[in-house]
C-alpha positions as protocol buffer text, in pm:
chain_id: "A"
residue {
  index: 1
  type: MET
  ca { x: 7838 y: -2521 z: 2667 }
}
residue {
  index: 2
  type: THR
  ca { x: 7563 y: -2253 z: 2732 }
}
residue {
  index: 3
  type: ASP
  ca { x: 7502 y: -2092 z: 3051 }
}
residue {
  index: 4
  type: ARG
  ca { x: 7129 y: -2106 z: 3158 }
}
residue {
  index: 5
  type: THR
  ca { x: 7118 y: -1819 z: 3324 }
}
residue {
  index: 6
  type: SER
  ca { x: 7297 y: -1583 z: 3075 }
}
residue {
  index: 7
  type: PRO
  ca { x: 7029 y: -1416 z: 2870 }
}
residue {
  index: 8
  type: THR
  ca { x: 6951 y: -1508 z: 2544 }
}
residue {
  index: 9
  type: PRO
  ca { x: 6943 y: -1269 z: 2255 }
}
residue {
  index: 10
  type: TRP
  ca { x: 6565 y: -1252 z: 2182 }
}
residue {
  index: 11
  type: THR
  ca { x: 6472 y: -1244 z: 2561 }
}
residue {
  index: 12
  type: GLY
  ca { x: 6490 y: -841 z: 2612 }
}
residue {
  index: 13
  type: ALA
  ca { x: 6298 y: -769 z: 2291 }
}
residue {
  index: 14
  type: GLY
  ca { x: 6008 y: -1043 z: 2392 }
}
residue {
  index: 15
  type: ASP
  ca { x: 6000 y: -874 z: 2710 }
}
residue {
  index: 16
  type: ASP
  ca { x: 5978 y: -506 z: 2564 }
}
residue {
  index: 17
  type: ALA
  ca { x: 5682 y: -615 z: 2347 }
}
residue {
  index: 18
  type: VAL
  ca { x: 5484 y: -823 z: 2610 }
}
residue {
  index: 19
  type: VAL
  ca { x: 5493 y: -465 z: 2832 }
}
residue {
  index: 20
  type: ASP
  ca { x: 5428 y: -305 z: 2523 }
}
residue {
  index: 21
  type: THR
  ca { x: 5110 y: -498 z: 2480 }
}
residue {
  index: 22
  type: ALA
  ca { x: 5009 y: -474 z: 2842 }
}
residue {
  index: 23
  type: ASP
  ca { x: 5065 y: -94 z: 2840 }
}
residue {
  index: 24
  type: ARG
  ca { x: 4828 y: -42 z: 2540 }
}
residue {
  index: 25
  type: GLY
  ca { x: 4570 y: -277 z: 2703 }
}
residue {
  index: 26
  type: MET
  ca { x: 4582 y: -71 z: 3036 }
}
residue {
  index: 27
  type: VAL
  ca { x: 4539 y: 229 z: 2801 }
}
residue {
  index: 28
  type: ARG
  ca { x: 4229 y: 117 z: 2576 }
}
residue {
  index: 29
  type: ALA
  ca { x: 4062 y: -4 z: 2950 }
}
residue {
  index: 30
  type: ARG
  ca { x: 4101 y: 343 z: 3080 }
}
residue {
  index: 31
  type: ALA
  ca { x: 3953 y: 521 z: 2781 }
}
residue {
  index: 32
  type: ARG
  ca { x: 3677 y: 282 z: 2792 }
}
residue {
  index: 33
  type: GLU
  ca { x: 3633 y: 345 z: 3145 }
}
residue {
  index: 34
  type: ARG
  ca { x: 3654 y: 713 z: 3092 }
}
residue {
  index: 35
  type: LEU
  ca { x: 3386 y: 678 z: 2801 }
}
residue {
  index: 36
  type: ALA
  ca { x: 3175 y: 489 z: 3015 }
}
residue {
  index: 37
  type: ARG
  ca { x: 3146 y: 745 z: 3284 }
}
residue {
  index: 38
  type: TRP
  ca { x: 3084 y: 1036 z: 3013 }
}
residue {
  index: 39
  type: GLY
  ca { x: 2799 y: 787 z: 2893 }
}
residue {
  index: 40
  type: PHE
  ca { x: 2621 y: 822 z: 3279 }
}
residue {
  index: 41
  type: VAL
  ca { x: 2710 y: 1184 z: 3266 }
}
residue {
  index: 42
  type: LEU
  ca { x: 2635 y: 1318 z: 2956 }
}
residue {
  index: 43
  type: PRO
  ca { x: 2215 y: 1238 z: 2960 }
}
residue {
  index: 44
  type: ALA
  ca { x: 2210 y: 1335 z: 3320 }
}
residue {
  index: 45
  type: ALA
  ca { x: 2398 y: 1676 z: 3257 }
}
residue {
  index: 46
  type: ALA
  ca { x: 2171 y: 1704 z: 2955 }
}
residue {
  index: 47
  type: TYR
  ca { x: 1850 y: 1604 z: 3130 }
}
residue {
  index: 48
  type: LEU
  ca { x: 1925 y: 1920 z: 3381 }
}
residue {
  index: 49
  type: LEU
  ca { x: 2055 y: 2171 z: 3152 }
}
residue {
  index: 50
  type: VAL
  ca { x: 1683 y: 2149 z: 2925 }
}
residue {
  index: 51
  type: PHE
  ca { x: 1460 y: 2062 z: 3237 }
}
residue {
  index: 52
  type: PHE
  ca { x: 1611 y: 2302 z: 3470 }
}
residue {
  index: 53
  type: GLY
  ca { x: 1903 y: 2528 z: 3321 }
}
residue {
  index: 54
  type: TYR
  ca { x: 1668 y: 2633 z: 3051 }
}
residue {
  index: 55
  type: PRO
  ca { x: 1360 y: 2713 z: 3272 }
}
residue {
  index: 56
  type: LEU
  ca { x: 1604 y: 2865 z: 3541 }
}
residue {
  index: 57
  type: VAL
  ca { x: 1734 y: 3137 z: 3229 }
}
residue {
  index: 58
  type: LYS
  ca { x: 1399 y: 3203 z: 3109 }
}
residue {
  index: 59
  type: ASN
  ca { x: 1274 y: 3273 z: 3447 }
}
residue {
  index: 60
  type: VAL
  ca { x: 1512 y: 3526 z: 3508 }
}
residue {
  index: 61
  type: GLU
  ca { x: 1496 y: 3655 z: 3166 }
}
residue {
  index: 62
  type: LEU
  ca { x: 1088 y: 3717 z: 3197 }
}
residue {
  index: 63
  type: SER
  ca { x: 1183 y: 3906 z: 3520 }
}
residue {
  index: 64
  type: PHE
  ca { x: 1359 y: 4157 z: 3351 }
}
residue {
  index: 65
  type: GLN
  ca { x: 1085 y: 4212 z: 3066 }
}
residue {
  index: 66
  type: GLN
  ca { x: 727 y: 4356 z: 3032 }
}
residue {
  index: 67
  type: TYR
  ca { x: 551 y: 4009 z: 2938 }
}
residue {
  index: 68
  type: THR
  ca { x: 194 y: 4002 z: 2934 }
}
residue {
  index: 69
  type: THR
  ca { x: -87 y: 3843 z: 2727 }
}
residue {
  index: 70
  type: THR
  ca { x: -33 y: 4076 z: 2468 }
}
residue {
  index: 71
  type: THR
  ca { x: 325 y: 3922 z: 2452 }
}
residue {
  index: 72
  type: LEU
  ca { x: 158 y: 3592 z: 2360 }
}
residue {
  index: 73
  type: TYR
  ca { x: 68 y: 3726 z: 2051 }
}
residue {
  index: 74
  type: SER
  ca { x: 301 y: 3971 z: 1913 }
}
residue {
  index: 75
  type: GLY
  ca { x: 600 y: 3778 z: 2043 }
}
residue {
  index: 76
  type: VAL
  ca { x: 745 y: 4103 z: 2144 }
}
residue {
  index: 77
  type: ALA
  ca { x: 850 y: 4198 z: 2549 }
}
residue {
  index: 78
  type: PRO
  ca { x: 959 y: 4511 z: 2592 }
}
residue {
  index: 79
  type: PHE
  ca { x: 1271 y: 4551 z: 2820 }
}
residue {
  index: 80
  type: ALA
  ca { x: 1208 y: 4657 z: 3168 }
}
residue {
  index: 81
  type: GLY
  ca { x: 1533 y: 4644 z: 3313 }
}
residue {
  index: 82
  type: LEU
  ca { x: 1505 y: 4683 z: 3669 }
}
residue {
  index: 83
  type: ARG
  ca { x: 1150 y: 4816 z: 3688 }
}
residue {
  index: 84
  type: ASN
  ca { x: 942 y: 4489 z: 3789 }
}
residue {
  index: 85
  type: TYR
  ca { x: 1225 y: 4439 z: 4087 }
}
residue {
  index: 86
  type: ALA
  ca { x: 1146 y: 4773 z: 4214 }
}
residue {
  index: 87
  type: ALA
  ca { x: 798 y: 4714 z: 4173 }
}
residue {
  index: 88
  type: ILE
  ca { x: 777 y: 4383 z: 4355 }
}
residue {
  index: 89
  type: LEU
  ca { x: 1044 y: 4433 z: 4646 }
}
residue {
  index: 90
  type: THR
  ca { x: 920 y: 4785 z: 4766 }
}
residue {
  index: 91
  type: SER
  ca { x: 554 y: 4714 z: 4764 }
}
residue {
  index: 92
  type: ASP
  ca { x: 355 y: 4643 z: 5059 }
}
residue {
  index: 93
  type: LEU
  ca { x: 186 y: 4302 z: 4937 }
}
residue {
  index: 94
  type: PHE
  ca { x: 600 y: 4161 z: 4934 }
}
residue {
  index: 95
  type: SER
  ca { x: 662 y: 4253 z: 5268 }
}
residue {
  index: 96
  type: GLU
  ca { x: 326 y: 4113 z: 5432 }
}
residue {
  index: 97
  type: ALA
  ca { x: 412 y: 3797 z: 5170 }
}
residue {
  index: 98
  type: LEU
  ca { x: 767 y: 3758 z: 5324 }
}
residue {
  index: 99
  type: ALA
  ca { x: 629 y: 3763 z: 5649 }
}
residue {
  index: 100
  type: HIS
  ca { x: 377 y: 3511 z: 5620 }
}
residue {
  index: 101
  type: THR
  ca { x: 618 y: 3325 z: 5417 }
}
residue {
  index: 102
  type: ILE
  ca { x: 856 y: 3280 z: 5700 }
}
residue {
  index: 103
  type: LEU
  ca { x: 608 y: 3238 z: 5977 }
}
residue {
  index: 104
  type: PHE
  ca { x: 464 y: 2944 z: 5777 }
}
residue {
  index: 105
  type: THR
  ca { x: 754 y: 2799 z: 5672 }
}
residue {
  index: 106
  type: ALA
  ca { x: 921 y: 2807 z: 6046 }
}
residue {
  index: 107
  type: GLY
  ca { x: 600 y: 2698 z: 6166 }
}
residue {
  index: 108
  type: SER
  ca { x: 591 y: 2402 z: 5948 }
}
residue {
  index: 109
  type: LEU
  ca { x: 938 y: 2298 z: 5988 }
}
residue {
  index: 110
  type: LEU
  ca { x: 912 y: 2289 z: 6386 }
}
residue {
  index: 111
  type: GLY
  ca { x: 609 y: 2080 z: 6378 }
}
residue {
  index: 112
  type: GLN
  ca { x: 691 y: 1861 z: 6121 }
}
residue {
  index: 113
  type: PHE
  ca { x: 1031 y: 1761 z: 6256 }
}
residue {
  index: 114
  type: VAL
  ca { x: 958 y: 1769 z: 6593 }
}
residue {
  index: 115
  type: LEU
  ca { x: 703 y: 1544 z: 6584 }
}
residue {
  index: 116
  type: GLY
  ca { x: 859 y: 1346 z: 6296 }
}
residue {
  index: 117
  type: LEU
  ca { x: 1154 y: 1255 z: 6525 }
}
residue {
  index: 118
  type: ALA
  ca { x: 950 y: 1179 z: 6787 }
}
residue {
  index: 119
  type: LEU
  ca { x: 769 y: 939 z: 6582 }
}
residue {
  index: 120
  type: ALA
  ca { x: 1083 y: 792 z: 6423 }
}
residue {
  index: 121
  type: LEU
  ca { x: 1218 y: 701 z: 6816 }
}
residue {
  index: 122
  type: PHE
  ca { x: 911 y: 568 z: 6882 }
}
residue {
  index: 123
  type: PHE
  ca { x: 908 y: 340 z: 6548 }
}
residue {
  index: 124
  type: GLN
  ca { x: 1262 y: 252 z: 6662 }
}
residue {
  index: 125
  type: ARG
  ca { x: 1102 y: 11 z: 6936 }
}
residue {
  index: 126
  type: ARG
  ca { x: 1006 y: -324 z: 6784 }
}
residue {
  index: 127
  type: PHE
  ca { x: 636 y: -386 z: 6876 }
}
residue {
  index: 128
  type: PRO
  ca { x: 336 y: -558 z: 6729 }
}
residue {
  index: 129
  type: LEU
  ca { x: 189 y: -427 z: 6370 }
}
residue {
  index: 130
  type: GLY
  ca { x: 490 y: -142 z: 6414 }
}
residue {
  index: 131
  type: GLY
  ca { x: 575 y: -208 z: 6012 }
}
residue {
  index: 132
  type: VAL
  ca { x: 217 y: -154 z: 5956 }
}
residue {
  index: 133
  type: LEU
  ca { x: 159 y: 139 z: 6130 }
}
residue {
  index: 134
  type: ARG
  ca { x: 473 y: 263 z: 5940 }
}
residue {
  index: 135
  type: SER
  ca { x: 316 y: 194 z: 5596 }
}
residue {
  index: 136
  type: LEU
  ca { x: 3 y: 350 z: 5709 }
}
residue {
  index: 137
  type: LEU
  ca { x: 169 y: 689 z: 5811 }
}
residue {
  index: 138
  type: LEU
  ca { x: 323 y: 743 z: 5474 }
}
residue {
  index: 139
  type: LEU
  ca { x: -44 y: 808 z: 5323 }
}
residue {
  index: 140
  type: PRO
  ca { x: -65 y: 1164 z: 5388 }
}
residue {
  index: 141
  type: TRP
  ca { x: 261 y: 1239 z: 5247 }
}
residue {
  index: 142
  type: LEU
  ca { x: 103 y: 981 z: 4948 }
}
residue {
  index: 143
  type: LEU
  ca { x: -202 y: 1142 z: 4899 }
}
residue {
  index: 144
  type: PRO
  ca { x: -264 y: 1413 z: 4648 }
}
residue {
  index: 145
  type: LEU
  ca { x: -233 y: 1761 z: 4808 }
}
residue {
  index: 146
  type: VAL
  ca { x: -554 y: 1893 z: 4626 }
}
residue {
  index: 147
  type: ALA
  ca { x: -767 y: 1616 z: 4794 }
}
residue {
  index: 148
  type: SER
  ca { x: -615 y: 1658 z: 5129 }
}
residue {
  index: 149
  type: GLY
  ca { x: -672 y: 2021 z: 5136 }
}
residue {
  index: 150
  type: THR
  ca { x: -993 y: 1956 z: 5015 }
}
residue {
  index: 151
  type: THR
  ca { x: -1066 y: 1714 z: 5306 }
}
residue {
  index: 152
  type: TRP
  ca { x: -903 y: 1950 z: 5542 }
}
residue {
  index: 153
  type: ARG
  ca { x: -1115 y: 2268 z: 5449 }
}
residue {
  index: 154
  type: TRP
  ca { x: -1428 y: 2073 z: 5486 }
}
residue {
  index: 155
  type: MET
  ca { x: -1318 y: 1947 z: 5848 }
}
residue {
  index: 156
  type: LEU
  ca { x: -1222 y: 2268 z: 5934 }
}
residue {
  index: 157
  type: ASP
  ca { x: -1545 y: 2481 z: 5794 }
}
residue {
  index: 158
  type: PRO
  ca { x: -1603 y: 2699 z: 6078 }
}
residue {
  index: 159
  type: ASP
  ca { x: -1995 y: 2596 z: 6042 }
}
residue {
  index: 160
  type: THR
  ca { x: -2021 y: 2236 z: 5929 }
}
residue {
  index: 161
  type: GLY
  ca { x: -1668 y: 2147 z: 6030 }
}
residue {
  index: 162
  type: ILE
  ca { x: -1616 y: 1792 z: 6241 }
}
residue {
  index: 163
  type: VAL
  ca { x: -1329 y: 2000 z: 6387 }
}
residue {
  index: 164
  type: ASN
  ca { x: -1582 y: 2261 z: 6530 }
}
residue {
  index: 165
  type: ALA
  ca { x: -1846 y: 2010 z: 6598 }
}
residue {
  index: 166
  type: VAL
  ca { x: -1583 y: 1832 z: 6840 }
}
residue {
  index: 167
  type: VAL
  ca { x: -1501 y: 2186 z: 7010 }
}
residue {
  index: 168
  type: ARG
  ca { x: -1874 y: 2278 z: 7074 }
}
residue {
  index: 169
  type: GLY
  ca { x: -1945 y: 1887 z: 7192 }
}
residue {
  index: 170
  type: LEU
  ca { x: -1598 y: 1920 z: 7465 }
}
residue {
  index: 171
  type: HIS
  ca { x: -1760 y: 2280 z: 7558 }
}
residue {
  index: 172
  type: LEU
  ca { x: -1426 y: 2469 z: 7482 }
}
residue {
  index: 173
  type: SER
  ca { x: -1635 y: 2729 z: 7252 }
}
residue {
  index: 174
  type: SER
  ca { x: -1969 y: 2796 z: 7229 }
}
residue {
  index: 175
  type: SER
  ca { x: -1958 y: 2951 z: 6847 }
}
residue {
  index: 176
  type: GLY
  ca { x: -1654 y: 2766 z: 6733 }
}
residue {
  index: 177
  type: VAL
  ca { x: -1310 y: 2870 z: 6575 }
}
residue {
  index: 178
  type: PRO
  ca { x: -1276 y: 3047 z: 6290 }
}
residue {
  index: 179
  type: TRP
  ca { x: -1014 y: 2832 z: 6103 }
}
residue {
  index: 180
  type: LEU
  ca { x: -1073 y: 2980 z: 5799 }
}
residue {
  index: 181
  type: THR
  ca { x: -1224 y: 3292 z: 5837 }
}
residue {
  index: 182
  type: GLY
  ca { x: -1038 y: 3462 z: 6121 }
}
residue {
  index: 183
  type: THR
  ca { x: -686 y: 3600 z: 5984 }
}
residue {
  index: 184
  type: PRO
  ca { x: -448 y: 3475 z: 6254 }
}
residue {
  index: 185
  type: GLN
  ca { x: -661 y: 3141 z: 6275 }
}
residue {
  index: 186
  type: ALA
  ca { x: -641 y: 3066 z: 5887 }
}
residue {
  index: 187
  type: LEU
  ca { x: -264 y: 3130 z: 5905 }
}
residue {
  index: 188
  type: VAL
  ca { x: -224 y: 2848 z: 6196 }
}
residue {
  index: 189
  type: SER
  ca { x: -491 y: 2636 z: 5988 }
}
residue {
  index: 190
  type: VAL
  ca { x: -240 y: 2633 z: 5674 }
}
residue {
  index: 191
  type: ILE
  ca { x: 77 y: 2552 z: 5891 }
}
residue {
  index: 192
  type: LEU
  ca { x: -139 y: 2261 z: 6094 }
}
residue {
  index: 193
  type: VAL
  ca { x: -239 y: 2110 z: 5756 }
}
residue {
  index: 194
  type: ASN
  ca { x: 119 y: 2131 z: 5607 }
}
residue {
  index: 195
  type: VAL
  ca { x: 247 y: 1982 z: 5922 }
}
residue {
  index: 196
  type: TRP
  ca { x: 31 y: 1685 z: 5879 }
}
residue {
  index: 197
  type: VAL
  ca { x: 97 y: 1650 z: 5538 }
}
residue {
  index: 198
  type: GLY
  ca { x: 540 y: 1672 z: 5580 }
}
residue {
  index: 199
  type: ILE
  ca { x: 540 y: 1438 z: 5916 }
}
residue {
  index: 200
  type: PRO
  ca { x: 573 y: 1112 z: 5703 }
}
residue {
  index: 201
  type: PHE
  ca { x: 887 y: 1268 z: 5517 }
}
residue {
  index: 202
  type: ASN
  ca { x: 1003 y: 1379 z: 5840 }
}
residue {
  index: 203
  type: THR
  ca { x: 955 y: 1018 z: 5989 }
}
residue {
  index: 204
  type: ALA
  ca { x: 1071 y: 816 z: 5715 }
}
residue {
  index: 205
  type: ILE
  ca { x: 1402 y: 1009 z: 5652 }
}
residue {
  index: 206
  type: LEU
  ca { x: 1513 y: 1027 z: 6022 }
}
residue {
  index: 207
  type: TYR
  ca { x: 1406 y: 673 z: 6091 }
}
residue {
  index: 208
  type: GLY
  ca { x: 1635 y: 565 z: 5870 }
}
residue {
  index: 209
  type: GLY
  ca { x: 1938 y: 746 z: 6009 }
}
residue {
  index: 210
  type: LEU
  ca { x: 1845 y: 640 z: 6319 }
}
residue {
  index: 211
  type: GLN
  ca { x: 1890 y: 228 z: 6182 }
}
residue {
  index: 212
  type: GLU
  ca { x: 2215 y: 358 z: 6085 }
}
residue {
  index: 213
  type: ILE
  ca { x: 2368 y: 421 z: 6387 }
}
residue {
  index: 214
  type: PRO
  ca { x: 2565 y: 141 z: 6540 }
}
residue {
  index: 215
  type: PRO
  ca { x: 2404 y: -31 z: 6809 }
}
residue {
  index: 216
  type: HIS
  ca { x: 2690 y: -94 z: 7000 }
}
residue {
  index: 217
  type: LEU
  ca { x: 2704 y: 240 z: 7126 }
}
residue {
  index: 218
  type: TYR
  ca { x: 2399 y: 236 z: 7329 }
}
residue {
  index: 219
  type: GLU
  ca { x: 2526 y: -98 z: 7513 }
}
residue {
  index: 220
  type: ALA
  ca { x: 2849 y: 96 z: 7567 }
}
residue {
  index: 221
  type: ALA
  ca { x: 2653 y: 390 z: 7692 }
}
residue {
  index: 222
  type: ARG
  ca { x: 2415 y: 172 z: 7925 }
}
residue {
  index: 223
  type: LEU
  ca { x: 2740 y: -18 z: 8043 }
}
residue {
  index: 224
  type: ASP
  ca { x: 2832 y: 327 z: 8160 }
}
residue {
  index: 225
  type: GLY
  ca { x: 2523 y: 436 z: 8341 }
}
residue {
  index: 226
  type: ALA
  ca { x: 2403 y: 653 z: 8063 }
}
residue {
  index: 227
  type: GLY
  ca { x: 2016 y: 715 z: 8052 }
}
residue {
  index: 228
  type: PRO
  ca { x: 1806 y: 749 z: 7753 }
}
residue {
  index: 229
  type: VAL
  ca { x: 1800 y: 1157 z: 7747 }
}
residue {
  index: 230
  type: SER
  ca { x: 2163 y: 1119 z: 7796 }
}
residue {
  index: 231
  type: ALA
  ca { x: 2233 y: 857 z: 7535 }
}
residue {
  index: 232
  type: PHE
  ca { x: 2038 y: 1113 z: 7305 }
}
residue {
  index: 233
  type: ARG
  ca { x: 2222 y: 1407 z: 7384 }
}
residue {
  index: 234
  type: HIS
  ca { x: 2604 y: 1249 z: 7326 }
}
residue {
  index: 235
  type: ILE
  ca { x: 2519 y: 964 z: 7084 }
}
residue {
  index: 236
  type: THR
  ca { x: 2168 y: 1015 z: 6893 }
}
residue {
  index: 237
  type: TRP
  ca { x: 2194 y: 1371 z: 6828 }
}
residue {
  index: 238
  type: PRO
  ca { x: 2559 y: 1410 z: 6702 }
}
residue {
  index: 239
  type: LEU
  ca { x: 2504 y: 1111 z: 6476 }
}
residue {
  index: 240
  type: LEU
  ca { x: 2205 y: 1220 z: 6345 }
}
residue {
  index: 241
  type: ARG
  ca { x: 2288 y: 1572 z: 6236 }
}
residue {
  index: 242
  type: PRO
  ca { x: 2380 y: 1492 z: 5873 }
}
residue {
  index: 243
  type: VAL
  ca { x: 2008 y: 1328 z: 5847 }
}
residue {
  index: 244
  type: VAL
  ca { x: 1894 y: 1639 z: 6025 }
}
residue {
  index: 245
  type: SER
  ca { x: 2053 y: 1887 z: 5790 }
}
residue {
  index: 246
  type: VAL
  ca { x: 1942 y: 1722 z: 5476 }
}
residue {
  index: 247
  type: VAL
  ca { x: 1557 y: 1682 z: 5603 }
}
residue {
  index: 248
  type: LEU
  ca { x: 1574 y: 2065 z: 5748 }
}
residue {
  index: 249
  type: VAL
  ca { x: 1701 y: 2186 z: 5388 }
}
residue {
  index: 250
  type: LEU
  ca { x: 1469 y: 1969 z: 5187 }
}
residue {
  index: 251
  type: GLY
  ca { x: 1177 y: 2103 z: 5435 }
}
residue {
  index: 252
  type: VAL
  ca { x: 1260 y: 2444 z: 5352 }
}
residue {
  index: 253
  type: ALA
  ca { x: 1327 y: 2392 z: 5037 }
}
residue {
  index: 254
  type: TYR
  ca { x: 1016 y: 2249 z: 4992 }
}
residue {
  index: 255
  type: THR
  ca { x: 769 y: 2474 z: 5232 }
}
residue {
  index: 256
  type: VAL
  ca { x: 889 y: 2818 z: 5116 }
}
residue {
  index: 257
  type: LYS
  ca { x: 779 y: 2705 z: 4775 }
}
residue {
  index: 258
  type: ALA
  ca { x: 402 y: 2565 z: 4896 }
}
residue {
  index: 259
  type: LEU
  ca { x: 100 y: 2662 z: 4689 }
}
residue {
  index: 260
  type: ASP
  ca { x: -155 y: 2375 z: 4674 }
}
residue {
  index: 261
  type: VAL
  ca { x: -187 y: 2331 z: 5022 }
}
residue {
  index: 262
  type: ILE
  ca { x: -256 y: 2735 z: 5102 }
}
residue {
  index: 263
  type: LEU
  ca { x: -487 y: 2775 z: 4767 }
}
residue {
  index: 264
  type: THR
  ca { x: -665 y: 2480 z: 4860 }
}
residue {
  index: 265
  type: VAL
  ca { x: -779 y: 2524 z: 5192 }
}
residue {
  index: 266
  type: THR
  ca { x: -759 y: 2919 z: 5218 }
}
residue {
  index: 267
  type: GLY
  ca { x: -689 y: 3050 z: 4876 }
}
residue {
  index: 268
  type: GLY
  ca { x: -498 y: 3313 z: 5046 }
}
residue {
  index: 269
  type: GLY
  ca { x: -752 y: 3487 z: 5226 }
}
residue {
  index: 270
  type: PRO
  ca { x: -902 y: 3619 z: 5437 }
}
residue {
  index: 271
  type: ALA
  ca { x: -780 y: 3965 z: 5350 }
}
residue {
  index: 272
  type: GLY
  ca { x: -448 y: 3807 z: 5211 }
}
residue {
  index: 273
  type: SER
  ca { x: -336 y: 3689 z: 5571 }
}
residue {
  index: 274
  type: THR
  ca { x: -199 y: 3348 z: 5445 }
}
residue {
  index: 275
  type: GLU
  ca { x: -49 y: 3536 z: 5127 }
}
residue {
  index: 276
  type: THR
  ca { x: 311 y: 3394 z: 5101 }
}
residue {
  index: 277
  type: LEU
  ca { x: 551 y: 3471 z: 4848 }
}
residue {
  index: 278
  type: ALA
  ca { x: 462 y: 3163 z: 4630 }
}
residue {
  index: 279
  type: THR
  ca { x: 97 y: 3225 z: 4628 }
}
residue {
  index: 280
  type: GLN
  ca { x: 170 y: 3552 z: 4539 }
}
residue {
  index: 281
  type: ALA
  ca { x: 371 y: 3431 z: 4241 }
}
residue {
  index: 282
  type: TYR
  ca { x: 92 y: 3212 z: 4112 }
}
residue {
  index: 283
  type: LYS
  ca { x: -174 y: 3506 z: 4123 }
}
residue {
  index: 284
  type: LEU
  ca { x: 82 y: 3760 z: 3965 }
}
residue {
  index: 285
  type: SER
  ca { x: 176 y: 3529 z: 3663 }
}
residue {
  index: 286
  type: PHE
  ca { x: -193 y: 3306 z: 3615 }
}
residue {
  index: 287
  type: GLN
  ca { x: -447 y: 3556 z: 3768 }
}
residue {
  index: 288
  type: GLU
  ca { x: -315 y: 3892 z: 3664 }
}
residue {
  index: 289
  type: PHE
  ca { x: -101 y: 3739 z: 3405 }
}
residue {
  index: 290
  type: GLU
  ca { x: 186 y: 3985 z: 3488 }
}
residue {
  index: 291
  type: PHE
  ca { x: 446 y: 3741 z: 3397 }
}
residue {
  index: 292
  type: GLY
  ca { x: 747 y: 3935 z: 3451 }
}
residue {
  index: 293
  type: ARG
  ca { x: 656 y: 4062 z: 3825 }
}
residue {
  index: 294
  type: GLY
  ca { x: 554 y: 3697 z: 3883 }
}
residue {
  index: 295
  type: ALA
  ca { x: 890 y: 3611 z: 3765 }
}
residue {
  index: 296
  type: VAL
  ca { x: 1045 y: 3853 z: 4027 }
}
residue {
  index: 297
  type: LEU
  ca { x: 911 y: 3611 z: 4294 }
}
residue {
  index: 298
  type: GLY
  ca { x: 1013 y: 3320 z: 4187 }
}
residue {
  index: 299
  type: ASN
  ca { x: 1364 y: 3427 z: 4153 }
}
residue {
  index: 300
  type: VAL
  ca { x: 1336 y: 3554 z: 4521 }
}
residue {
  index: 301
  type: LEU
  ca { x: 1223 y: 3192 z: 4603 }
}
residue {
  index: 302
  type: MET
  ca { x: 1510 y: 3040 z: 4383 }
}
residue {
  index: 303
  type: VAL
  ca { x: 1783 y: 3271 z: 4578 }
}
residue {
  index: 304
  type: ILE
  ca { x: 1618 y: 3139 z: 4935 }
}
residue {
  index: 305
  type: SER
  ca { x: 1630 y: 2806 z: 4848 }
}
residue {
  index: 306
  type: PHE
  ca { x: 1988 y: 2842 z: 4681 }
}
residue {
  index: 307
  type: VAL
  ca { x: 2087 y: 3019 z: 5014 }
}
residue {
  index: 308
  type: PHE
  ca { x: 1950 y: 2706 z: 5253 }
}
residue {
  index: 309
  type: ALA
  ca { x: 2152 y: 2494 z: 5012 }
}
residue {
  index: 310
  type: LEU
  ca { x: 2462 y: 2656 z: 5103 }
}
residue {
  index: 311
  type: VAL
  ca { x: 2374 y: 2679 z: 5450 }
}
residue {
  index: 312
  type: HIS
  ca { x: 2313 y: 2296 z: 5410 }
}
residue {
  index: 313
  type: LEU
  ca { x: 2685 y: 2214 z: 5251 }
}
residue {
  index: 314
  type: ARG
  ca { x: 2870 y: 2378 z: 5517 }
}
residue {
  index: 315
  type: ALA
  ca { x: 2662 y: 2220 z: 5804 }
}
residue {
  index: 316
  type: GLY
  ca { x: 2681 y: 1865 z: 5676 }
}
residue {
  index: 317
  type: ARG
  ca { x: 3058 y: 1910 z: 5659 }
}
residue {
  index: 318
  type: ARG
  ca { x: 3079 y: 2001 z: 6021 }
}
residue {
  index: 319
  type: ALA
  ca { x: 2830 y: 1734 z: 6139 }
}
residue {
  index: 320
  type: ARG
  ca { x: 3038 y: 1470 z: 5928 }
}
residue {
  index: 321
  type: ALA
  ca { x: 3370 y: 1562 z: 6080 }
}
residue {
  index: 322
  type: ALA
  ca { x: 3187 y: 1554 z: 6453 }
}
residue {
  index: 323
  type: GLY
  ca { x: 3060 y: 1227 z: 6362 }
}
residue {
  index: 324
  type: GLN
  ca { x: 3392 y: 1078 z: 6249 }
}
residue {
  index: 325
  type: ALA
  ca { x: 3534 y: 1201 z: 6557 }
}
residue {
  index: 326
  type: LEU
  ca { x: 3280 y: 1065 z: 6787 }
}
residue {
  index: 327
  type: THR
  ca { x: 3272 y: 727 z: 6599 }
}
């Protein structure tokens, strides 16, 4: 009589065959998974190489060449070495444009962020037509910048603009303010216009960040007797830091290369008082046709953006660590 608990001669071989089949199935599944991952990565990588990598490399190449309109016909661009960099970085125009770029970027970011955060906190409260107002707030960001800049140029016109009409009507100034013709006023004007354009972006991103903060933290703070200022300082701001860093870095990357607003409102004038690195690069490349020197300024803008991106990555890691410790 055969013991049913004893293994039959073919049981071990059958189990090995089943295991081998399962292993081969797992290997094929992993291979398909890797193939699917590469299928998603390769198109994006090809897009980045073609539309971002090639222009970047080409711009660096142009900065070392004497590339002019003659080169467009002859196809020969003499190697200039570091002469383009020396001519640009040691010129007075570069130092002035860099100073204007810093002032324009700092003023725009400060105004956009403060007003955007204030509006985001305001819209966090529920009130009638709040959604409609948030939608209307996006209009300055959605409008073409050339149209917005042209409208603001008409409004800020020293003689016929509505802004000076209001100033005279309120008896704040009998002659009005030279918004576009005064040297310091022109820079303030383009900063104000750029602030108006950037407020919706800051408000939308910061409002989204505020919605991700758990409400029970505010409830616990109120039970502990914390007021609005304490709640903002110890709850809202620490948890909002990752979003703030994203907003500021994107704001720097956008503002430092802002071109259309300045060209439309002031054209870089008067007397170069609103010339920035971006407008100077545009004029060198497409008005004076000094493509090599214009590429130098383009590389300077890329380096500035890259430095702020590195700062953003470090600040983001610290903010995430602080937020995780708080929650």
